[in-house]
C-alpha positions, -999 to 999 in steps of 0.1 A, spaced: 383 557 514 378 566 477 409 564 456 419 595 436 444 600 408 456 635 397 471 642 363 486 675 352 519 684 334 524 715 356 542 706 388 527 735 408 491 725 398 498 689 409 511 701 442 482 725 448 456 698 439 471 675 465 475 699 493 447 725 490 418 701 487 411 684 522 410 649 507 408 630 540 377 651 551 361 640 518 369 603 526 394 603 498 430 592 494 453 604 466 469 571 454 489 585 425 499 616 405 510 618 369 524 643 344 510 626 313 479 607 302 496 573 298 509 574 334 475 585 346 458 556 328 483 531 344 476 545 379 439 543 374 442 507 363 467 497 390 447 512 419 411 508 406 407 546 410 373 560 420 380 595 408 404 612 383 413 648 381 430 655 348 442 683 327 431 683 291 463 695 275 491 670 284 520 655 264 517 621 248 481 615 256 456 644 261 430 644 288 403 638 262 422 608 248 427 595 283 390 599 290 381 577 260 407 551 269 393 548 305 364 529 289 387 499 286 389 496 324 366 473 343 361 502 367 360 536 351 367 565 375 345 595 378 365 621 359 368 659 364 385 677 335 407 708 342 418 731 314 430 766 307 413 765 273 380 783 277 363 769 246 329 753 247 341 727 222 365 712 248 338 711 274 313 695 250 338 669 239 346 660 276 310 658 286 301 637 255 327 612 267 310 610 301 333 634 321 316 643 354 324 680 352 347 706 336 368 731 356 387 761 341 421 773 350 431 793 369 414 769 393 388 782 417 395 758 446 362 764 463 344 756 431 366 725 426 359 714 462 321 717 456 325 698 424 345 670 441 319 669 469 291 664 444 312 636 428 318 619 461 280 620 468 274 601 435 302 576 442 287 569 477 252 563 462 267 540 435 288 522 462 257 517 484 237 503 455 266 479 445 270 469 482 234 459 485 234 439 453 266 421 463 252 414 498 220 399 483 241 379 458 263 364 486 232 357 508 217 336 480 250 317 476 253 307 513 216 299 517 208 283 484 242 274 471 235 292 438 226 326 424 202 334 395 213 370 388 244 384 371 276 366 382 305 386 396 336 386 374 360 388 403 355 371 436 371 388 466 382 361 492 360 364 523 365 354 560 333 337 573 325 346 609 297 330 630 287 348 662 262 335 688 250 352 719 228 339 747 200 361 758 191 395 744 206 403 709 230 432 705 243 444 672 280 437 666 300 468 659 311 475 623 344 462 611 369 487 597 371 467 565 344 460 539 320 433 553 285 419 549 265 411 581 235 389 582 212 383 612 203 346 610 182 346 642 178 366 674 210 352 687 231 344 656 249 367 632 269 356 602 296 379 588 316 378 556 346 400 559 371 411 532 403 407 552 438 400 538 449 366 551 483 380 560 465 404 584 444 377 602 461 384 636 447 419 634 412 404 628 417 383 660 424 415 680 393 433 666 370 403 674 385 400 709 378 437 715 342 432 704 338 406 731 350 428 758 317 445 756 293 421 738 300 386 751 296 367 719 308 332 711 328 339 679 339 312 654 361 322 625 364 300 594 391 297 567 391 322 538 365 314 512 378 316 477 347 310 456 310 315 458 302 278 457 321 274 490 300 299 510 272 274 519 296 246 530 316 272 550 285 283 569 274 247 575 309 238 588 308 268 612 273 258 625 285 222 629 315 231 650 295 257 669 270 231 679 295 203 687 320 223 707 305 245 734 321 279 730 325 301 760 312 337 759 339 363 753 359 337 734 371 338 698 380 306 682 393 296 647 378 265 631 414 254 622 423 255 659 393 233 668 402 208 640 438 206 652 427 202 688 402 174 679 426 155 657 454 157 682 432 136 705 420 112 679 424 111 642 393 114 619 401 80 604 403 63 639 369 78 648 352 67 617 370 34 618 352 27 651 318 36 635 325 12 606 333 -16 629 300 -8 647 283 -12 614 300 -45 606 291 -59 641 255 -47 641 243 -45 605 218 -73 612 200 -50 636 180 -18 632 208 6 638 210 44 632 236 71 626 229 84 661 239 50 676 271 49 656 279 85 666 274 76 702 297 46 698 324 69 683 319 94 711 309 122 687 278 144 683 255 133 654 261 165 634 299 163 636 298 126 630 277 130 598 301 156 585 332 136 593 318 102 581 310 118 546 345 133 545 363 100 553 342 75 534 327 96 507 292 82 516 265 91 541 260 67 570 228 52 555 244 48 521 274 30 536 252 8 558 230 -2 528 261 -10 507 275 -32 534 242 -50 539 240 -57 501 275 -71 501 265 -95 529 233 -104 510 252 -112 479 275 -135 498 246 -154 513 228 -157 480 259 -173 464 271 -195 493 239 -206 511 205 -221 502 187 -196 524 154 -182 511 153 -145 501 131 -136 531 156 -153 554 185 -134 539 165 -102 542 161 -107 579 197 -118 582 210 -85 568 187 -63 588 155 -60 567 123 -71 584 103 -65 552 115 -89 524 97 -68 498 116 -37 508 148 -57 509 142 -68 473 135 -33 462 167 -20 477 187 -49 462 173 -43 427 180 -6 430 216 -12 440 224 -41 416 199 -37 388 187 -73 393 164 -91 418 180 -113 445 168 -145 426 182 -132 393 215 -125 410 216 -160 425 207 -176 392 230 -156 369 261 -153 390 
């Protein structure tokens, strides 16, 4: 719905402009009325008005002065000027300041309706262009983690939704709120929906109604409050979708999955088991897959959780622990470098020396000599 503000110092005109024009049929909503220019400006600013109908001759601030002041707003409404002064100078001044059109009093409401209809057509074209630009901008953020074009000055919090369907793809119905839908594959759709967090229960109902007909597995993430969080949000949804089999016709919130998982075993406990596995088997050729299996977790979820708990990837943590053990053996034993390499899980002594130097900025022999 396009937001409309009406300004006129005549009460009868205000009433007629509200009631005679079929605003709802034009996909418009009158969000405020004013009897002076200052109030009209405040309403346009408060509601982010798309259209303004204003008289030219008003107390305090004329319609022409209002039109000029609207340039201060981040979103300037399309403006139709209404006046009983049949002088070309007024029309020329209004149009020079980018008024959309100029209607004379007494108002011909059929003429005004056609004028508004033309204005709505322009607003729709503009909204469609802006929507496609924003959709592409968000796409680059959740796929690349960055955007090379013009940055948005205001980020509207979005609810990320991942939908998967086995078999033949069917298009999800449109939400009744602004949203951006992306087909990631024949069976997967990613949606970013503008939805107030206080109304999330309503979103749950909408998604459940979808699944009555479509049979999607639907996973809903937490509100995203910045562009840089879009890519991690999608990755998190994919991880949970792959590690927890979601039943068709079922809608699940990521937060619910987290609570359910952590109620069985805390993240620290799970990763603690993996760390003990490293400490017991670091001398062997071990992998993240083996550690994940030991912790009774899928590899994708294990990798995500391990990084969250330790701040390191599995390989980085394993390498660090092996280097700690190597340093101990260099200082407290007479073992040769190749023996130590094998002792801490490296079959190739040269590769061991390369890793050691990269980590400690000295060779194993230099470390033994200078420590």
